[in-house]
C-alpha positions as CSV (number, residue, x, y, z in Angstrom):
1,M,156.8,66.3,80.3
2,P,156.8,69.8,79.9
3,N,160.4,72.1,79.3
4,I,160.0,74.6,81.1
5,G,162.2,77.9,80.9
6,T,163.9,79.3,84.5
7,R,162.0,81.9,86.4
8,N,164.7,84.4,86.2
9,A,165.0,84.1,82.0
10,L,162.6,83.1,79.8
11,P,163.8,82.2,76.5
12,A,164.1,84.5,73.5
13,D,161.1,82.5,71.7
14,F,159.5,81.9,74.7
15,R,155.5,81.2,73.2
16,A,152.9,82.3,76.0
17,D,150.2,79.7,74.2
18,V,152.5,77.2,73.9
19,N,153.1,77.6,77.9
20,G,149.3,78.2,78.5
21,L,148.8,74.5,76.5
22,R,151.0,73.2,79.3
23,A,148.8,74.3,81.9
24,L,146.0,73.1,80.5
25,A,147.7,69.8,79.9
26,V,148.5,69.7,83.4
27,S,145.0,70.4,84.6
28,A,143.6,67.8,82.7
29,V,146.1,64.9,84.0
30,L,145.6,66.2,87.6
31,L,141.6,66.4,87.0
32,F,142.0,62.7,86.0
33,H,144.7,61.1,88.9
34,F,142.4,62.8,91.7
35,N,139.3,60.9,90.1
36,V,137.5,64.2,89.3
37,P,134.3,63.2,87.3
38,G,133.8,64.1,83.8
39,F,137.3,64.1,83.2
40,A,137.7,60.6,82.3
41,G,140.2,61.3,79.6
42,G,142.6,63.5,81.1
43,F,145.2,61.3,80.8
44,A,145.2,62.8,77.1
45,G,147.2,65.9,78.7
46,V,150.5,63.2,78.4
47,D,149.8,63.5,75.0
48,V,149.5,67.0,74.6
49,F,153.3,67.5,76.9
50,F,154.6,65.2,74.2
51,V,153.4,67.5,71.1
52,I,154.8,70.4,73.2
53,S,158.2,68.9,73.6
54,G,158.7,67.7,70.2
55,Y,158.2,71.3,69.1
56,L,160.5,73.0,71.6
57,M,162.9,70.9,70.4
58,T,163.1,71.5,67.2
59,S,162.7,74.9,67.9
60,I,166.1,74.8,70.0
61,I,167.7,72.8,67.5
62,S,167.1,74.9,64.9
63,R,167.8,78.2,66.3
64,R,171.1,76.4,67.4
65,L,172.0,75.4,63.7
66,D,170.9,78.7,62.3
67,D,173.5,80.3,64.7
68,G,175.8,77.5,64.3
69,N,176.4,76.4,67.8
70,F,175.0,73.9,68.0
71,S,176.2,70.5,69.9
72,I,174.3,67.0,70.8
73,G,176.5,67.4,73.8
74,G,175.2,70.5,74.8
75,F,171.6,69.7,73.8
76,Y,172.1,66.8,76.4
77,R,173.5,68.5,78.7
78,D,170.6,71.3,79.1
79,R,167.9,68.3,79.0
80,L,169.4,66.7,81.7
81,L,169.5,70.5,83.4
82,R,165.7,70.7,82.8
83,I,164.6,67.3,84.1
84,A,167.0,65.6,86.5
85,P,167.1,68.3,89.2
86,A,163.5,67.9,90.3
87,L,163.4,64.9,89.8
88,V,166.2,63.8,91.9
89,V,164.8,66.1,94.4
90,L,161.5,64.1,94.4
91,C,163.3,60.7,94.2
92,G,165.2,61.7,97.6
93,A,161.9,62.6,99.1
94,M,160.5,59.3,97.7
95,L,163.0,57.1,99.2
96,A,163.2,58.8,102.6
97,V,159.6,58.8,103.4
98,G,159.5,55.3,101.8
99,W,162.2,54.5,105.0
100,F,159.7,55.1,107.5
101,Y,156.4,54.0,106.2
102,L,157.1,51.3,103.0
103,H,157.3,47.3,103.9
104,W,160.3,45.9,102.6
105,Y,158.6,44.6,99.4
106,E,156.9,48.2,98.6
107,Y,160.4,49.4,99.5
108,R,162.7,47.2,97.4
109,K,159.7,47.9,94.2
110,L,160.0,51.7,95.0
111,A,163.8,51.8,95.1
112,R,164.0,49.5,91.9
113,H,161.5,52.2,90.5
114,I,164.2,55.3,91.6
115,L,167.0,53.9,89.5
116,A,164.6,53.2,86.7
117,S,163.6,56.5,86.8
118,L,166.9,58.3,87.3
119,G,168.0,56.3,84.4
120,F,165.4,57.6,82.2
121,I,164.3,53.9,81.9
122,S,161.4,53.3,83.7
123,N,158.7,53.2,80.9
124,I,160.2,49.9,79.9
125,V,160.4,48.7,83.6
126,Y,156.8,49.7,83.9
127,F,155.9,47.8,80.9
128,N,157.7,44.8,82.0
129,E,155.6,45.0,84.9
130,S,152.1,45.3,83.4
131,G,149.6,43.2,83.2
132,Y,146.0,42.4,83.4
133,F,146.2,42.0,86.8
134,D,147.7,45.3,87.2
135,H,144.5,47.1,87.4
136,S,145.4,49.2,90.1
137,P,148.1,52.0,89.9
138,F,148.2,52.0,93.8
139,K,151.9,51.9,95.2
140,R,153.2,52.8,92.4
141,W,154.8,55.8,93.4
142,L,156.9,57.1,90.4
143,L,154.7,55.5,87.8
144,H,153.9,59.0,86.3
145,T,157.8,59.2,85.2
146,W,157.0,56.4,82.4
147,S,156.5,59.6,80.3
148,L,159.4,61.5,81.7
149,S,161.4,58.5,80.0
150,V,159.7,58.3,76.8
151,E,160.8,62.2,76.0
152,F,164.1,61.8,77.4
153,Q,165.0,58.6,75.0
154,F,163.6,60.5,72.1
155,Y,165.7,63.9,73.5
156,V,169.0,61.0,72.7
157,L,168.0,59.9,69.3
158,Y,166.1,63.1,68.0
159,P,169.4,65.7,67.8
160,V,171.2,62.7,66.0
161,L,168.5,62.6,63.6
162,C,168.5,65.8,62.4
163,S,172.0,66.2,62.8
164,L,172.5,63.6,60.0
165,I,169.5,64.7,57.7
166,V,171.3,68.2,57.7
167,R,174.7,67.0,57.2
168,W,173.6,64.5,54.2
169,F,170.4,66.5,52.7
170,G,170.1,70.1,54.3
171,W,167.5,71.7,56.6
172,R,164.8,71.9,54.3
173,R,164.7,68.4,54.0
174,V,164.1,67.8,57.3
175,L,160.0,68.2,57.5
176,P,159.7,65.5,54.7
177,I,162.1,63.1,56.3
178,V,160.6,63.6,59.8
179,A,157.0,63.8,58.6
180,I,157.6,60.0,57.1
181,I,159.0,58.7,60.2
182,A,155.8,60.5,62.3
183,A,153.5,58.6,59.4
184,L,155.4,55.4,60.3
185,A,155.4,55.5,63.6
186,F,151.7,56.4,63.8
187,A,151.1,53.0,61.5
188,L,152.7,51.2,64.1
189,S,150.8,53.0,66.9
190,V,147.4,52.2,65.3
191,Y,148.6,48.6,64.4
192,A,150.1,47.8,68.0
193,S,147.3,49.8,70.4
194,P,145.2,46.7,70.2
195,R,147.5,44.0,69.8
196,Y,150.2,44.6,72.2
197,P,148.5,47.2,74.1
198,S,151.2,47.4,77.2
199,G,154.2,48.2,75.0
200,A,151.9,50.4,72.4
201,F,151.4,52.8,75.5
202,Y,154.5,52.8,77.5
203,L,157.4,52.5,74.6
204,L,158.7,55.4,72.9
205,P,158.6,53.6,69.0
206,T,154.7,54.1,69.3
207,R,154.9,57.4,70.9
208,G,157.4,58.7,69.1
209,W,154.6,60.3,66.8
210,E,153.4,62.6,69.4
211,L,156.7,64.4,69.8
212,L,157.6,64.5,66.0
213,A,153.9,66.0,65.7
214,G,155.3,68.9,67.6
215,A,157.9,68.9,65.1
216,L,155.8,69.4,61.8
217,A,154.0,72.0,64.2
218,F,157.4,74.0,63.9
219,F,157.8,74.2,60.4
220,L,154.1,74.5,59.2
221,P,153.8,78.2,58.2
222,A,151.7,80.9,60.1
223,P,147.8,80.9,59.3
224,A,147.7,83.4,55.9
225,S,145.0,86.0,58.4
226,A,144.4,86.7,62.1
227,V,140.6,85.1,61.7
228,R,142.0,81.8,59.9
229,A,144.6,81.6,62.7
230,R,141.9,81.8,65.6
231,A,139.6,79.1,63.8
232,L,142.4,76.9,63.5
233,G,143.4,77.5,66.9
234,F,139.9,77.1,68.7
235,A,139.2,73.9,66.6
236,G,142.7,72.4,68.1
237,L,141.2,73.2,72.0
238,L,137.7,71.9,71.2
239,L,139.6,68.8,70.1
240,I,142.2,68.8,73.1
241,V,138.9,69.4,75.5
242,A,136.5,66.6,73.7
243,S,139.6,64.5,74.0
244,V,139.7,64.6,77.4
245,T,135.8,64.8,78.4
246,L,134.9,62.3,76.1
247,I,137.6,59.6,75.9
248,S,137.9,57.1,78.8
249,E,140.3,54.3,80.2
250,R,138.5,51.7,78.2
251,T,139.3,53.5,74.9
252,V,142.2,51.4,73.0
253,W,145.4,54.4,73.5
254,P,147.2,55.8,71.9
255,G,146.2,54.4,68.2
256,W,143.6,56.4,66.6
257,A,141.9,57.6,69.5
258,A,145.0,59.7,70.3
259,L,145.0,61.4,67.0
260,A,142.6,64.0,68.6
261,P,144.5,65.8,71.3
262,V,147.9,65.3,69.3
263,L,146.0,66.5,66.3
264,G,144.5,69.5,68.5
265,T,148.1,70.5,70.4
266,T,149.5,70.7,66.9
267,M,146.9,72.9,65.4
268,V,147.3,75.5,68.7
269,I,150.8,75.5,68.4
270,A,150.7,76.1,64.6
271,A,147.9,79.0,65.2
272,R,150.5,81.3,66.9
273,M,147.7,83.0,69.1
274,P,149.5,85.1,71.1
275,G,146.1,87.2,72.4
276,T,144.3,84.7,73.9
277,P,143.3,83.9,77.4
278,L,145.7,80.9,77.0
279,A,148.6,83.1,76.5
280,T,147.5,86.4,78.6
281,N,145.8,84.8,82.0
282,V,148.5,85.3,85.0
283,V,146.9,82.1,86.6
284,V,147.3,80.0,83.8
285,Q,150.7,81.2,82.4
286,F,151.6,80.5,86.1
287,L,150.6,77.0,85.8
288,G,152.6,76.1,82.7
289,R,155.3,77.5,84.6
290,I,155.0,75.3,87.1
291,S,153.6,72.5,85.7
292,Y,156.6,70.4,85.4
293,S,157.1,70.3,88.9
294,V,153.5,70.3,89.8
295,Y,153.0,67.0,87.4
296,L,156.3,65.5,89.7
297,W,154.6,65.9,93.1
298,H,150.9,65.2,92.3
299,W,151.4,61.4,91.7
300,P,152.7,60.7,95.0
301,I,150.2,62.5,96.6
302,A,147.3,60.9,94.7
303,V,148.7,57.5,95.5
304,A,149.2,58.2,99.1
305,M,145.5,59.3,99.3
306,G,144.4,55.9,97.5
307,V,146.7,54.0,99.7
308,G,144.6,56.2,102.2
309,G,141.8,55.5,100.8
310,V,140.3,58.8,100.9
311,E,141.1,59.4,97.0
312,R,137.4,59.7,96.5
313,Q,136.4,61.8,99.4
314,P,136.0,65.9,97.8
315,A,138.0,67.5,100.8
316,W,140.8,65.2,100.4
317,V,140.6,65.4,96.5
318,I,140.9,69.6,97.1
319,A,143.5,69.0,99.9
320,G,145.7,66.8,97.7
321,A,145.4,69.2,94.5
322,A,146.5,72.1,96.8
323,V,149.6,70.2,98.2
324,S,150.3,69.3,94.8
325,F,150.6,72.9,93.7
326,I,152.0,74.0,96.8
327,L,154.9,71.4,96.2
328,G,155.0,72.1,92.5
329,T,155.7,75.5,93.5
330,L,158.3,75.3,95.7
331,S,160.2,72.8,93.3
332,Y,160.0,75.5,90.3
333,Q,161.0,78.3,92.5
334,F,163.7,76.7,94.7
335,V,165.0,73.3,92.2
336,E,164.2,74.2,88.7
337,G,164.8,78.2,90.0
338,T,167.7,78.9,92.3
339,L,169.1,75.8,92.1
340,T,169.3,75.2,88.3
341,S,170.2,78.9,87.7
342,A,173.0,78.5,90.4
343,I,174.6,75.6,87.9
344,R,174.0,77.2,84.8
345,R,175.8,80.3,86.1
346,S,178.9,77.9,87.1
347,L,179.3,76.2,84.2
348,R,179.6,79.6,82.2
349,A,181.9,80.6,84.8
350,N,184.1,77.8,85.1
351,R,187.0,77.8,82.9
352,Q,190.5,76.0,82.3
353,P,192.9,76.7,85.0
354,T,195.7,79.7,83.5
355,V,199.1,78.7,83.8
356,T,198.7,81.7,87.0
357,E,196.3,78.9,88.3
358,P,196.8,76.4,90.6
359,K,195.9,73.1,89.1
360,R,192.6,71.6,91.3
361,G,191.8,68.1,91.6
362,L,189.0,66.4,89.1
363,L,186.1,67.1,91.8
364,K,186.7,70.3,92.8
365,A,187.5,71.8,89.3
366,V,184.2,70.9,89.5
367,P,182.0,74.1,90.2
368,T,180.0,74.1,93.4
369,A,176.1,74.0,92.7
370,L,177.1,71.4,90.1
371,R,179.3,69.3,92.1
372,S,176.6,69.8,94.9
373,S,173.8,68.7,92.6
374,L,176.0,65.5,91.4
375,V,176.7,64.4,95.0
376,A,172.9,64.4,95.7
377,C,172.1,62.2,92.7
378,A,174.9,60.0,93.3
379,L,173.6,59.7,97.3
380,V,169.7,59.0,95.8
381,L,171.3,56.3,93.2
382,T,173.4,54.7,95.9
383,G,170.6,54.6,98.7
384,A,168.1,53.3,96.0
385,G,170.8,50.8,94.7
386,T,171.6,50.0,98.5
387,V,167.7,49.0,99.4
388,V,167.5,47.2,96.1
389,W,170.9,45.2,97.0
390,L,169.2,44.7,100.5
391,G,166.3,43.2,99.5
392,G,163.8,46.2,100.8
393,V,165.8,46.7,103.9
394,P,163.6,44.0,105.9
395,S,165.4,44.2,109.1
396,A,163.7,45.6,112.5
397,M,166.0,48.7,112.0
398,R,163.2,49.9,109.9
399,T,159.6,49.6,112.1
400,A,157.4,49.5,108.4
401,N,158.6,46.0,108.3
402,S,156.9,45.0,111.9
403,N,153.6,47.4,110.9
404,P,150.7,44.8,110.8
405,K,149.0,46.7,108.2
406,M,152.3,46.4,106.0
407,S,152.9,43.1,106.4
408,F,148.9,42.7,105.8
409,L,149.4,43.9,102.2
410,A,152.9,42.7,101.6
411,K,151.4,39.4,101.8
412,Y,148.8,40.0,99.2
413,E,150.8,41.8,97.2
414,V,153.3,38.9,97.1
415,L,150.8,36.6,96.8
416,H,149.3,38.7,93.4
417,K,152.9,38.7,91.7
418,E,154.3,35.4,92.3
419,G,151.6,33.1,93.9
420,L,149.1,32.5,91.1
421,A,150.5,30.9,88.1
422,A,150.6,27.5,89.3
423,T,147.0,27.8,90.6
424,Y,145.7,30.0,88.1
425,W,147.1,27.8,85.1
426,A,149.1,30.8,83.3
427,K,150.0,27.6,81.0
428,C,146.6,28.0,79.6
429,D,146.8,31.9,79.0
430,F,147.6,33.1,75.7
431,L,149.2,36.4,77.4
432,D,152.5,35.3,78.4
433,W,152.6,36.4,82.3
434,D,156.2,37.4,82.0
435,S,157.2,39.1,79.0
436,K,153.4,40.6,78.8
437,Y,152.9,39.6,75.0
438,Y,150.7,37.1,73.4
439,K,151.6,33.9,72.9
440,S,150.8,32.3,69.7
441,A,149.6,28.9,71.2
442,I,149.4,27.3,74.7
443,D,150.7,24.5,76.6
444,P,149.1,21.4,75.1
445,T,148.3,19.6,78.9
446,C,145.4,22.6,78.9
447,I,143.3,20.1,76.7
448,S,142.1,17.0,78.2
449,A,143.0,13.4,76.0
450,V,139.4,12.2,77.1
451,R,137.4,12.6,74.2
452,G,133.5,12.9,75.0
453,T,133.2,13.8,78.8
454,G,135.0,16.0,81.5
455,V,134.8,20.2,81.7
456,F,136.2,22.8,79.6
457,L,136.4,26.0,81.3
458,W,136.6,29.1,79.1
459,G,136.7,32.8,79.8
460,D,139.1,34.8,81.2
461,S,141.4,35.8,84.1
462,H,138.1,35.3,86.2
463,A,137.8,31.9,84.7
464,Q,141.4,31.5,85.8
465,S,140.6,32.0,89.5
466,L,138.1,29.5,89.5
467,S,140.8,26.9,88.1
468,W,142.3,25.8,91.4
469,G,138.8,24.9,92.9
470,L,137.7,23.3,89.7
471,R,140.3,20.8,89.1
472,R,140.3,19.7,93.4
473,L,136.2,19.6,93.1
474,L,136.8,17.2,89.9
475,G,139.6,15.2,90.8
476,P,141.9,13.4,88.7
477,S,139.6,11.0,87.2
478,V,137.6,13.8,85.4
479,G,139.1,15.1,82.3
480,F,139.5,19.1,82.7
481,S,140.7,21.5,79.9
482,Q,141.0,25.0,80.1
483,V,141.6,28.4,78.3
484,A,141.4,31.5,79.3
485,T,143.1,34.4,78.0
486,S,144.2,37.4,80.3
487,G,141.6,40.4,79.5
488,C,139.1,38.4,77.5
489,S,136.1,37.5,77.6
490,P,134.4,34.5,75.4
491,F,132.5,35.2,72.4
492,V,131.7,33.0,69.5
493,S,131.6,35.3,66.4
494,N,132.5,39.1,67.2
495,P,133.6,40.9,70.7
496,V,130.8,42.7,72.3
497,L,133.1,44.1,74.9
498,E,135.9,46.5,74.4
499,E,138.9,44.1,74.7
500,P,142.4,45.6,75.4
501,S,143.3,43.2,72.7
502,P,141.0,42.1,70.4
503,D,142.9,40.5,67.7
504,K,144.4,38.2,70.3
505,C,141.2,37.7,72.0
506,R,139.7,36.0,69.0
507,R,142.7,33.8,68.4
508,S,142.2,32.8,72.1
509,N,138.1,32.3,71.5
510,R,139.0,30.6,67.8
511,Y,141.1,28.1,70.0
512,A,138.9,27.3,72.9
513,L,136.2,26.7,70.1
514,E,138.7,24.5,68.0
515,Q,139.6,22.7,70.9
516,I,135.9,22.2,72.2
517,A,134.8,21.1,68.8
518,A,137.8,18.4,69.0
519,V,137.4,17.3,72.6
520,R,133.7,17.8,72.8
521,P,133.2,17.7,76.7
522,Q,130.6,16.7,78.9
523,T,130.3,20.3,80.2
524,V,131.6,24.0,79.4
525,V,132.1,26.5,82.6
526,I,131.7,29.8,81.2
527,A,133.5,32.8,83.4
528,Q,134.2,36.0,82.7
529,R,134.9,39.6,84.8
530,R,132.1,42.0,83.6
531,A,128.9,42.9,81.6
532,H,127.5,39.1,81.2
533,E,124.5,41.0,80.2
534,K,125.9,42.3,76.9
535,T,126.1,38.4,75.6
536,D,123.9,36.5,73.9
537,W,124.2,33.9,76.0
538,Q,121.4,32.0,73.7
539,A,123.8,32.2,70.8
540,V,126.9,30.7,72.8
541,S,124.6,28.1,73.8
542,D,123.4,26.8,70.5
543,H,126.9,26.9,69.1
544,L,128.2,24.8,71.8
545,R,125.7,22.1,71.5
546,S,126.3,21.9,67.8
547,L,129.7,21.1,68.7
548,G,128.3,18.4,71.0
549,V,128.6,19.9,74.4
550,K,125.9,18.5,76.5
551,R,125.8,21.6,79.6
552,V,127.0,24.9,79.4
553,V,127.0,26.7,82.7
554,L,127.6,30.7,83.2
555,I,129.3,31.5,86.3
556,G,127.8,35.4,87.2
557,P,130.0,38.0,88.3
558,L,131.8,37.4,91.8
559,P,132.0,40.4,94.0
560,Q,134.8,43.3,93.4
561,W,136.1,46.1,95.5
562,Y,137.9,49.0,94.8
563,P,140.9,49.4,94.7
564,S,141.0,46.3,96.3
565,L,140.1,43.8,98.6
566,P,143.3,44.0,101.1
567,E,143.4,47.9,101.1
568,V,139.6,48.2,101.8
569,I,140.3,46.3,104.8
570,V,143.6,48.3,105.5
571,T,142.0,51.4,105.1
572,K,138.5,51.1,106.4
573,R,138.2,48.0,108.2
574,W,141.2,47.4,110.7
575,G,140.7,45.7,113.6
576,Q,136.7,45.1,112.4
577,D,134.9,41.8,111.9
578,N,135.7,41.5,107.9
579,R,133.8,38.2,107.1
580,V,131.3,40.5,105.3
581,V,132.5,43.4,103.8
582,A,130.5,46.7,102.5
583,E,132.7,49.5,102.1
584,G,134.4,49.8,98.8
585,L,132.1,46.9,96.8
586,N,132.1,47.6,93.2
587,P,128.1,48.3,92.1
588,E,128.8,47.0,88.8
589,S,129.0,43.4,89.6
590,A,125.8,43.3,91.4
591,H,123.8,45.2,88.9
592,T,125.0,42.6,86.0
593,D,124.2,39.7,88.3
594,K,120.4,41.5,89.1
595,A,120.3,42.0,85.0
596,L,121.4,38.1,84.5
597,H,118.4,37.0,86.5
598,A,116.3,39.3,84.3
599,V,117.1,37.9,81.4
600,G,116.1,34.3,82.1
601,F,118.0,30.9,81.1
602,A,114.9,28.7,80.9
603,A,114.5,28.1,77.6
604,S,117.9,28.8,76.7
605,G,119.9,25.7,77.6
606,V,122.2,27.8,80.0
607,T,122.4,26.8,83.3
608,L,123.1,30.0,85.2
609,V,125.4,30.0,88.8
610,S,125.5,33.1,90.8
611,P,128.1,33.7,93.1
612,I,127.0,37.0,94.5
613,A,123.8,35.4,95.8
614,K,125.5,32.8,97.9
615,L,128.1,35.2,98.6
616,C,126.4,38.6,99.3
617,G,123.4,40.2,101.7
618,G,123.0,42.2,104.0
619,G,124.5,45.1,101.9
620,G,128.1,43.4,102.4
621,C,129.9,40.2,100.4
622,M,131.8,37.9,102.0
623,A,135.6,38.9,102.5
624,V,136.9,35.7,104.5
625,V,136.8,32.6,103.4
626,P,135.0,30.8,106.3
627,G,137.4,28.3,108.4
628,S,140.1,30.1,107.4
629,D,142.1,33.8,107.9
630,E,142.3,34.3,104.2
631,L,140.8,37.0,102.4
632,F,138.2,36.3,99.1
633,V,139.9,37.9,96.5
634,V,143.9,38.5,96.6
635,D,143.4,42.0,94.8
636,Y,139.7,43.8,93.3
637,G,138.3,40.5,92.1
638,H,140.4,37.4,91.5
639,L,140.1,34.5,94.3
640,T,142.3,33.3,96.4
641,P,143.5,29.8,96.0
642,A,141.4,28.8,99.1
643,A,138.5,31.0,97.9
644,S,138.7,28.9,94.7
645,V,137.9,26.0,96.0
646,Y,135.4,27.2,98.6
647,V,133.4,28.8,95.3
648,A,134.1,25.3,93.6
649,L,132.6,23.1,96.3
650,E,130.0,25.1,97.6
651,I,128.6,26.9,94.6
652,L,129.8,25.3,91.3
653,A,129.4,21.5,92.9
654,G,125.6,21.7,92.2
655,A,125.8,22.7,88.9
656,L,128.2,20.2,87.3
């Protein structure tokens, strides 16, 4: 995220307009994370930060090379001093708070994330943890540090690259070579974003072009006139604002779409407009200076609000934003300012002992401020490592472990992460649940060897959630086949929905249709998460029947909750009768169900089964499986194994 000069001494090449861009970027991110309407693309603020960082790093390297005092070690030291102190304080605070409030499962995960954040590899860790089921970012208290890791990885590689270019070709060759690398990285991003969305989002190779765009902005000549400068700058601002307000989470990202905020930021930097409100407004400038610390603190606050179920209540949103600014200001004042300045002064004052000075031990030779900071960092790392080693400290010495709410949430968290592969038949998913990459093939046992009979389940992860119940219903004597890929709604020609990986969804659906043609099942059962009404089911039915299918059964949407049913129970319904729950229901499912009934399927050859008609009524939906204490869904809408059996036996049996 942004690299901010200390409060006591702004760098000689400080640009107020760039500082204003920081304020704009952090505002966009906060508005997005605090669910303020109209800022669905606020996550593009991170892309703005990336461009700023690339520009600043290039200007620093260029100035030091010109002065003849550039060293890679010094560059790394300065980057650590910019980023690490405030980050260590945040991680230490989270480790302390987690001791009292997080169940062992969540506490262990937090400790792992602290280690990854302080090691600047959290983007890789979150990429490995990402997947279609990870719909909700809640409980990932340090998720936002992925961008810090991307930046620091860039900081490690970029000065080496610049030094090699300058040594071999001269400084004038930096621009064309960096431009070529940026173009290649952008092409990789465009290619990977729809195919490998998690990797494209989190990893440096597909994000590096955004930082290199900032480097290109440094080399661009200033506009020839003030009029051209203003036109260029305001056009860039318009692109940034359009990105923040018009782009949504369903946009393939970064890819082509990220070109808008990146290009807009590059244009504003290249315009060099010192006289605009972006550069002269006192509030904007202050927000720009504290933006890094505000960015660090706002996300844990947003997560806490989500866990508490108040993330969409206006009063809490205002309070959360205010606390973010207060903590950010304190961090800027005392950590980025006082502490970091003291470390810098100590480093400048520290000299090797002369012959008249007594020799000191290694630790004592380190300046006091720096020694204290290193000890604090070591304590946080040791504490986090110990928590991981002890498995989240599950003993009774931590009262959070005996908290019934935390235990309840942990139960479904564990089931969500570790207990669904067998019941969902993950082997039949083209998305590998472990690597998060799409596979070239699925297990051949997913396709029944019995020809001309049986049931074929086709769809996305919501179809997967029906698998266990259908297999229990049908029994071993009925041939059962399954092709269900996470995030991929069924289609016969072109996708009608915005899929996270359309090319891989084409592979999955093409394979499903090939196997349907080969197996010729008696019945095809289709299920997906949302937007069923956007598909031409008549065309789907005609195509399947042309392949020899006798019956097509479409399962309507299941009830879905926000952010998840377990969290709704804990935050809004604890201690109440939860057989029927109305709080947190996502109205989209009911709207889709109503639209499906309005379409009418009498002449289409499709049998429509509406779970909502059976599970919902009186303003709420069934949340606990009858005859048990098991919730109906494990997260926002994926069936628990017990619910899968109930739906199959009580709702689907009549249609099969």
